[in-house]
N, C-alpha and C positions, 0 to 999 in steps of 0.2 A: 157612869152606868147610870140610864133611868135620871138624865137631867133633862126630858122636854114628856115622861110619863104624865099622860094622862091630855096634852097636848094633839092638835089637827094639826097637821099642816100640809098646804097645798106649796107646789113646787112646779112652774112652768119649765118647760125644753129640759124635764126631769127625767127623758129617757136615758140618754147618752150625758160625755164629758162629768164636764163639772156640775152638770143639775145632777144628775147619775148618782154620781160621791155622794151630792149632799143626802139626797132618798136614802140614803144606803148608811149614811152618821146619824140623819133623824131618827132612824128605827131603830138603830141601834140602841139607839136611846131613850125607846119608850114611845115615840111619837105612832100616829096614827099618819099614812102618809099617802098623798093623793100623786102621783105622779101625772101634769100634765104634760100633753106634747102632741105635733099635728103626726110626729111616728105610730099610728098604732101598735101597732106588731113590739116595735123597742121598748114603750112605754109598757105594754101588758109582761112582757119580758119582763121588767124591771121589778115591778111593782109583784110580781110572781117570786118575785129572790126578798120580795121583806117579808113575808109572811100574812101574817094573820089579817096585820095591819095594812097590807099595802094595796092602791085603788088604782087607775086604771079613768085617766081621763082625758080623752080627745080633747084635745083644745086648739083656735087658732087665735093668736092675740091681737089681730089686728083686726079679729071679727067681731066686734060686742055684741052680735047674738052668741055666736057660738063662748066666749068668755062665759057670759051671761050659767048659758047650757051648763057648762063645767061647772060653776060656781055654785050652782043651787043640788047640780049631780053632788059635791060634795058637800056640802051642808046637809043633804038628805040623809046620805050614805053614815056620817059620821056625824051627827047632829047640830055641828056648825065650823068653823076655823079657826085657831089662835093666831099661826103662822102660817104667812104669803111670803118666801120667794120669789120676786120677779129677775127669773134666772137668762127665760126667753131672750136668745142673739142671735143679730148675723153681723158678716160682717162681710165688704167690699172696699175696691181697691180702683181708685180713676182717679185720672191726674183732673184739675180744676179744668182742662179745655174739653175732658170728654166725662167730664159728669154730665148721666143725664135726669131727667125726669122721673122716671120709674126708678130708677135706684135712691135717688134725694128719698124718692117720697117710701118705698118699701123700708130702705133700712131709718130712718123716724117710726113711721107706722111699725113697727117694729120691737126695736129700742127703745122708744121714746113713749108710743101710745100705748102701746103694750105694757109697759108698768101701771102708766097713769090711768089706761083704764079697767085692767086687772085689780088693781087696787080699789080702784070707786067702784068696783062689782063684788067685790069682798069685805066693805067695812057696814051694808046698812046689817051683815049678823055679826059681824065682832062686835059690833058695839052692841045690838040687840044681846050679845051669853051677860053682856057688864063684868067679862074680866079683862081687859085691857085688850094687848095685844102685840103684836110684832112684825112688822115687818122691814125683810131684806132685796134690797134691791142691788143691784151689777151694776157695775159701772166698769174701769179698768183702768189701766193704768196712760193709756192716752188720753181717758177724761184729763186727766191734770197737765198734758202738753200737747201741740201740734205735732202731725209729722208730716210728712211731703206723701202725694197720693193719697193719702186717706182721711183728708176733710171732711167728708159724710162722719165715717163711722168715726171718730174724734169727738168731732160736734155732738153727736150724741150721749156719749160716754159724756162727756161734759154737762151736758142736758141732767142728767141722770141726776151726777150732783147738787146740782139747783133742785131739782125734784127733788131731793132726799134731805133735805132740812129745810125748804115749804113746808113738805109733809107732816115732816116731824114736830114743827112747827104749832100745825094749824092742828094735830090729832093729839099735839101734848094733853090735855086735857080729859082725853080719852082713856090717860095710861093708854096710847098704843105709841109704841117707843116703832120709828124707823131709822136705819142704818142702812149703810149704803158699805159694800167690799166695792174695791178695786184691785181685784187681781195685774200678776205682770206677766210674765210667756208662760204657761199651761201646756205641758202635754197632751193633749187632746185629739181627738179626731179633726176636729175643728180646724190647727195648728199645719194641718198637712192643705188645707186647705190654702191657708194664708201663708204657708211656705209657696206653695205654687204661684200664686197671685204675685212677691216680692223678684220669683225667682223670671216672673214676665219684665217689672217696672225699674226692675234694676240686675237684671241684664246677669242672673246667676246661675249655677245648679241648681237644681231641686235638693233639698236637703242642707244645701248650706247657708242659707238665714237661719234657719232653724235649729245651727249649729250654732252660728253668732253669735244668738240672740242668748243663748243657753249660758253659750262662754262668757258674754255682757255684765250679766247680772252679778253684784258683787259675790253670795253665795255662789257661782261658775256654775252657775248648771238650769233648767229651767225649773220651774214646780209641776209637781205631781196633783190631781183633781183631789186626793183625802187633807194636799196640802190648804186646799181651800174649804172643804166640806168643817174642817177642822173649827177654822174661826166663823163659819155658819151657825155652828151647833153653841160656842159661847155666846154669840148674839141672839140667838133666840131663848138660853137659859134665864134663868131669874139669877145668874152671876152679872150678867148684865143691864142690872134693873138701874140702873141711876148714866147707863149709855143711850144718847138719843143726839140726833141730825150729826152722827159723822162719818165719813165714809176710812175707814180701814185698810192701808194699802198691804198688801198683800200679795210681796212680789222679787220678795229676795235681796230685798235695797236697791233696786232702780228707784225709786223715788223717796226724798225723805222731808215730809212734814215739817 
């Protein structure tokens, strides 16, 4: 406990699922946590559950003005930001013949642009504090390999791995560590949406894909959000002080580096 005492964390997409689990884990470890999300009501409920150190911030990671306003609100309320978790992300499927310009831009704007521009907004204050800092980006096991009908999403998550490496090398001189997590199949509300899309493209009954991917993992089940949050605590803590530019696979053994 208290591995993050005295720290301020900003978690994008923090209202539900993996993001919510990260917010709860960080709060348990003593951090002040800003829950940044477009889902204002859900973000407020999550922040309220964190105690006095919880703060809800409305943020659209595709809108630079929204990002700037959210970061400023956290800095004003908490004195600065020590930890940024770029967790906000979206998923969609389409065959190569069906990909639209709108879908391409939306997934890249959220999954890639959101990671880049939220980091950009946080960095001036993080550097000014002079205490170093931690940035954790979210890739996916799909960033390690392609999948049929998931071209755009897979490519965005591969980009996050490369972005993480470049950020880490650039920011090492400022003692800002940058790492990523590549989750496997995690049982969240988002996976119900994913399952419905696989049902369409693979002609499966609802629920079958979700069951199969869990059974296919070497550990024999889907992961839980808290099983992603725990490594996020580790990467944000001093225990990981000599780790940077890495992407940690948290996937039940689906990918072996």
